[in-house]
N, C-alpha and C positions, 0 to 999 in steps of 0.2 A: 542390512541394507548397506553399510560400509561408507568411506570416504567422500565423502562428495567432493569437486574442486567448486569452487566458487568463482563467479564470472568478476574480473575487476573492470573498474569505470573509468580509462584514461581519460579523462574531459579536464577542456579549458575553466569549465564553469563549475561550479558549486557542485559535486558530489555526497550526499546523504545515504548514512549506513545504520550499520543498527547502532542503536545505543550502548547491546550489552557486549558484543563481539566486534563493533567498528566495520563487519561484513557492509560491501558495497552494496547498493539497492537502486538507488536513480540519481539523476542530474538535476539540474535547473533546465536542461532544451524540452527535460519530458515532462515539467512541473506544469498544470494547469491553471491548478487555485491553491489558495491559501487558507482562501474562505470559506473552511468547512471546520465541522466540527466532530467530533470526537466523542469514543465512554471517558478517554482520560481527558478533553478541553480540544486545543486547538490539531485540526487537521489539514494536512495536504491531498490534493488529487494530481496523480498523473497519470498519464497516458502509459506507459510500459513501465515496470521496475523489472530489474530476477532477483534472484537470488533467493527467490520465495517459493516454500509449499504451501499449498490452498487446502483447506478442509474442504469438510461434507456443502453442498449447496444448501444453503435452510431461507425461505421467508422470513424477513424483518422487518417490523414496524419501526420505523426511520422518521423524525419530523418534514418531511417530505415526502412521507407516504409508503406504501408497503414495496420493499424489493426484493429479489431474489439474489442473495450473497454469499462469496465464501470467505473464510478469515482465513486472514495470510500469516505465514511462520516464516522465521529465516530459516536457513537450509542448514547452517551453520548450528546456531545454537538454540533452535526451534520456538524464541520469544518471539510472542504476541507482537505483530505489529499494525494490524487493521485487517484492511478488506476489501475484495475486490465485488464489484457488479458484472451480475452476470445476468441480472433483469430489472429493470423496474415496470412497475404497474402504471403507473403515470404517466399517459403521455408527454406533458415538458419533464420528464425526468428522463428521457430513452436515452439524451446527450452522456450519462452516467455510466450506459454499457458497456461490460470490458474496461471500464479504468478501475484506477487502487486508490482506495483512500490507505495513506499515514500517516498513524495519531504522531505530532508532534513529539511528546512526552517519552516515543518509543523509536524514536531515529536521532541519528548527533551531523553533524558539520563532519568531515570526514576529510575533506580537501578544500 
């Protein structure tokens, strides 16, 4: 696979990074909500994240219903970070499609 260059997020607002290697992932500008839960506790919903790789799409039963998701991993250290919503089978949850969950315990405030 070789070395992958990571995208640096130069932002005047909060930058979130991987808790393991500090690779930049997202900014407050793309933060939609802090009112989500993941497998490790609190989680944040983002419109866009960078420097991640996606796993295989799987159907997963969550507290809000059935969703098709892909787990996401840091491209630098391969740490598990959260998931990407591909499809929601519940009409009221369609707004999540294409969005990302980053688990708070797996991200750090970088800047």
